[in-house]
N, C-alpha and C positions, 0 to 999 in steps of 0.2 A: 294480311296473311294470304302466305299463299300457297295453293290448293295442292293436293298429293298430286301426280300425276294419272290418268284414267287408263284403263288397258285400251287397245286397239281393239275393235270390232272385225275380225275377219270373216269373211264370206266363206263360201263351201271350199269353194277352188283357190282357196289360200290357205288352206289349215294341216299344208307342209310346213307353215313358220309357226306352227301352233306349239311346236318341241323346244323347252326350254334350251335346248343344245343343240338349237337348228345349225346347220353349217350348209353354205350352197351347192355342195361336192353329194350329197344325202339322199334326195330326190335322184340324182343320174345314177349312183351307185347304187340304189336301189330297183333301180329299173333294170338293171344287168342282172341282179339277182334274181328278181321276178322273171327273170326270161329263164335264166342256169336252173332256177330251182325246177319252175314250171317242167321243165324240158325232163329234169330229173325221174319228176313224180310221174306224168307220162310213163316214161319207161320201166320204172317199177311195176306201174299198173300193167303195162303190155306182158312185162314177165310174168307176172303172177299170173294174167289170162293165160298165158301160150301155156305154163305148165301145169295149171287148173282142167284147159282143155284136153292137153296129152293125157294126164288121169282120168280123165272120164272118158276117153275112148272117143271123142268129137274125130267125125274125119277131117281131110285138113285141103287145101284149096291148092291151086299150083305155085303159091307162096309157102308153101307149107305151113298155114297157117288158119289155126282151127274152125270152122265153121258153126259156128253158137245158134246160126237162124237169125230170124229177122228182130224177133223181141230183144234175146239176149246180147245181140248185138248192136243194136240199138242201146240198151241198157250201157256196154261197155263203151259205147260214143259219148253217152252224156256225162257218164261217171269220167271221163277223161278230161272235160273242161271241168266239170267242178272240182278237180284236185286241185284247182289253183284258187279256191278262196282262202286254207290256210295259208296255201306257201306265202300270199301276198300280204294275211293278217300277221304272219310270223316277219315277216317283211319290214310292214309297218312301224312292229314292235322293238323288232331288233336295228333293223342300218335306222328308221326314218326320227325313235328313237321318243316316239308317242305313241299313247294307248292306240290300241289298234281299231276301239270304238271311232276312230275321228274319223276313217274311210267308210263310215256307215252314214254318219251323220252329226252338225255340227253338235249337236247333244251327245254324242261317243256313245253312241246305240241306235239299234235300229228302233222307231217309235214303232209300235206295235199297234196300238189302236190308228193312228194312220195309214200304215203299209195297208191293215184289213178295209178301208175304206177305199182305196184306191184302188185295191182288187174289186169289189163291190162293185166300182164306177166302172173298170175296167171290160167287166163279162159283159153288160147287157151292148155297150158301144161296140168292142168287136162281135162280138155274134151279130151284130147288125152287118159290121161291114162282112164278115164274112159270108153270112148269109145270102148276102148279095153276090156274090163269086160264086153261088149254084147258079143263079141265074144267065152268069155267061155261057156261051157254045162251046160245049166239051169237043177239044180237041183228043180224048183218048180213045182208045178201045175197049170190045168189052169186057177184057179180061180186067182194067186198072177201073173198074168200075164194081164186081164182084164183090158184096157181101162177103166176109170172114166170117161171119155168125158170133151170136154173144159169148162163147165161152175164151173161143181167143181174142176177140175184141175186149174182152172183162179183164185180162189177163194181162195184155196190152197196154190197158189203161191207168191197171193199178200203179204199173213201175212206170208209166209216163208220169202221173198226178206225185209220185215221189222223187224223181230224178229230174222231173223237168225245170220246175224252181230254183234245183242247184244251178240246172248248169245255166240259166239264164240270169242267175244274182250274180254266180261267175264271172259270163262276161260284165255285168254293170258295173262289178269290184275293178276290175281289168281298165274299163275305158270311161266309163261317167266317172270310175271310183281313182283308181291310182295313176291315169296316166292324164284325167284332169287335174290335180292337185300337182302331180311334178309339172306340167305348162303351168301353172298360179304361181310355183312358189317363183317364178322369173319372172309372171305376166301377172299387171294387174286389172286390166281387162277380161272379164266374164267370156267374151266373144272368140279373143284368142285365145284362150284356155280350152274354150269348146268345140271350134271347129276344127282344130287338130284331129281330135279323138276320136271324130264323126267321119272323118277319112281314114281314119285306121280300122274303125270298127268295118266300114264298108269294102274295105279293100281286104279284111281280115275273111268273107267268105265267100275270097273268088269272084273272078270276072267270068259272067253269063251274058249278059245284056246290057244294055245303056239304062234301061228302065229298070231292070231291077236294081245297079248301083244307086241308079237316083234313090229309091225306094229307102235302102240302106239309110243312103247320107242322110234322107231326111228324117229316118227314125232316129240315126244317133243324134241331131241337131236337136230335137223336140226332146228327149229321153235329158241330154246334157243339159237345155235348158231346163228343163225340171226338176233336176237334180239342183240348178245352182237355186229355183226359185224358190224349192221349197227345203233347200240348205240340209238335203237327204237323198240317200240313193232310194226311200220306199216307192217313189211313184213310178222312176222308170224300171225297178224288178217288176211291178203290180203289171204294166206294160209289156215286160216283155217274156215275165212268165203265160198271164193269159194269154197274150198273140202264140206263142211257142204251143202250151197245150191245146189250142183249137186248133194248129197247124199240124200237129202230130196228132192229133186225135182225129183228123181225118185222113189222113195216110194210113193208120190203123187202123182204121174200118174197115178196108177194102183191100183183096188179096196181094201181097208181096209190094203194096204201099210203101212200108218201113224200110226195103231195099229200095227204096228209088234213092240215085244219088242227084238230086233236083234237089236246090235251096233255094230262099228268096231273092240270091243274083242270077235267076234264070229266070221270072218272073216275065210275063210279056206285059204291055202297056195297059189294058184293062185290068189285068188285076194290080197294076201297082197306084194306079187311081184311085180303086175303091179302098185300098190299103193305108195309102197316104188322104185318104178323107176319114177312115177310123182313128190313125195317128192325132189326124189336127183337130178333131172331137176331142177326142180323151182327153187331149192338152186342153182344152178349152173349157172342157169338163172340171180339171184341177185347180186351172186358174179361178173358177168361178167359188169352186169350195176354199180354196185359198183366201175367198173375200168374207168368209163367214166365219173362219177359223188361226185359232193364234199361234201361228207356228215362228218356233226360235230358227232362225237366216243364217245369225253368225255366233260365234265362238270369242272369248275375250282371247285376246293375244298374250303370254307370260310377261311380266313385268321384270326387270331387270332383277338381279340376284341380291338379297339382301346379307350384308353380313350377320352370323348366327348370334353373335353377342353386340351386336345396334351398333357397331363401330368397326374401323378398321385401323387396326393394333398398331399404337404409333401415334394417333389424327385423333382430332376432338368429335366426338358423336354430332352429328345432326337430328335435331328434331324434326320430327315427321311434315311438323308446317314452320319450319327454318327455327332462329333464335328467338325463344321470345324475348320481349323488347322488357329491359330491365336486370336481363338474367345473363349470367357471366357464362361462357362454356364450361363446363368438366372436365379436366382431362380421362381420358378413359382409366388412367388407373390412381386417380383420386387427386392427385395433384401432381405437377411436373416435379421433379428433384430441383431442391434449392428455393421453393417456392412455398407459399402458403396456400394451402387449400381453401379452396372458394364454396362455401355452404351451396347446394344446387339449389336454393332460394334465395343466395345471395349471402350478404355477412348478416348474423345473428346479433340483432340488436341489443346491446348492452356489454356483448363480452367480445375480446380480444381475438383473434386470427392465430391459430394456433402452428406456430414453424412446424413441419413434416419431421423434419430430427430433435426437437423438445424447442425450448427455448432459442428467441433469435438473441445473436450476440447483442451487448447494450439494455436488455430487456429485463425484466424479472420475471423470472418463470410464470406458469401458466397454472393453478389450479386445477387438477381435471377433474372436477366435480362442476364448479360456479363458472371456470374460464377466469376469474380476477385474478391480476396481478399478485402474488404472494412472495414478498421478500424473504430470505431466508433468515433464520435467526442470529442475531447480531451481526450478520454478515453485512456488505456493501450491494450496493448497485451492481449486478455484474459486467455491468460496459462500464464502472468509475476506473478510472486508475490506483492506482497502489498510492497511500499517504506516504506524504515529507515525514521523514526519519526525524522522530522526538516531536510530532505534529499529530495531530487529526484529522489533518487539511486535507483533499485533493488533490492530487498535483496541479488538476488545471484551474481548480481554487487559487491555489497560490499565485500561477502564473496571472490569474486573471486582474489580480490586483483588488480585486474584491472584499468586502468586509467580511467576515466571518462572524454570524454570533456566538459572544459567548456568554456564557452559566458560572456563577461562583459570585 
């Protein structure tokens, strides 16, 4: 007996193919739509902030841009990255023709408990790495290490706690999410899909030092591997959000720290060594958790569409397990024109088949209830020839030369 086909199990980087209407050009068109849509969203955000700054009377810089200050300025920068999340999710839904949650994980959503566990794992690991960086020799002046005070730090920290996770998640949705799944739509190997996004992630932060570029490249590779290994973005979002919260928090604690233009791309080799150690330690810790928790890592690909009426019009219906032994196929409209219909379980014992247009020429009509042949009252067989004149004998009986019994 033939078994029905099983759906292919798609890992995370292949989820672009989970769309029932998948076409090879959809990931490429979606990438263009994401880029254009993101630029438009940022322009709208900048225009709104410009109007707001002028309306509130903020002073302007040499370019005519309102000077909001370090904390509001940082909030605007974080929002300009976070707006990429709705743009990307709408693109997945409209252009990718698949649920927007499929870019979050193989389950179609962010797994809250797993995300919380990853955050709790990242906090002590990255705190240890960040604490070790304070032991490195400082190359800054006294102004850089001046404490801003609790009121200013509290306001900055409240803003960072709200916006930094959104900014970090947006970058993960773009690089570990969309770009990884776009490459995975054409490449089966996970590494072939993970390496390009890591290079683009490092390049997006600008060029500072070779050590800083290498640090971002390692971050992108590890975050991408965790995404593929866990079947979702939760582990990479936790790593990115906690790392950025610590980095921004340290900057917010000192005077003009948030106004600095330095990024991770400008890090020296000592800082990179400690940062890479924290990333690798977090990756090992998540891998340890995976051995003790059961996580979905794949999602079933859609099966070929089935006709809504069970068979294609004009063709014989197909049983899901093939044709059952001893059973004849049934025409989709009951019977083929000019043929006797077939009972779904074969011929019914003791009954004659019924012709679709009534009686079969040359046979008695069939009783509608019993199905038994019923001769018409005083009539001859419907297939018999007319009798010879003056005799009661049919023509074929007279020609055959056979004797016909007589009475009387």
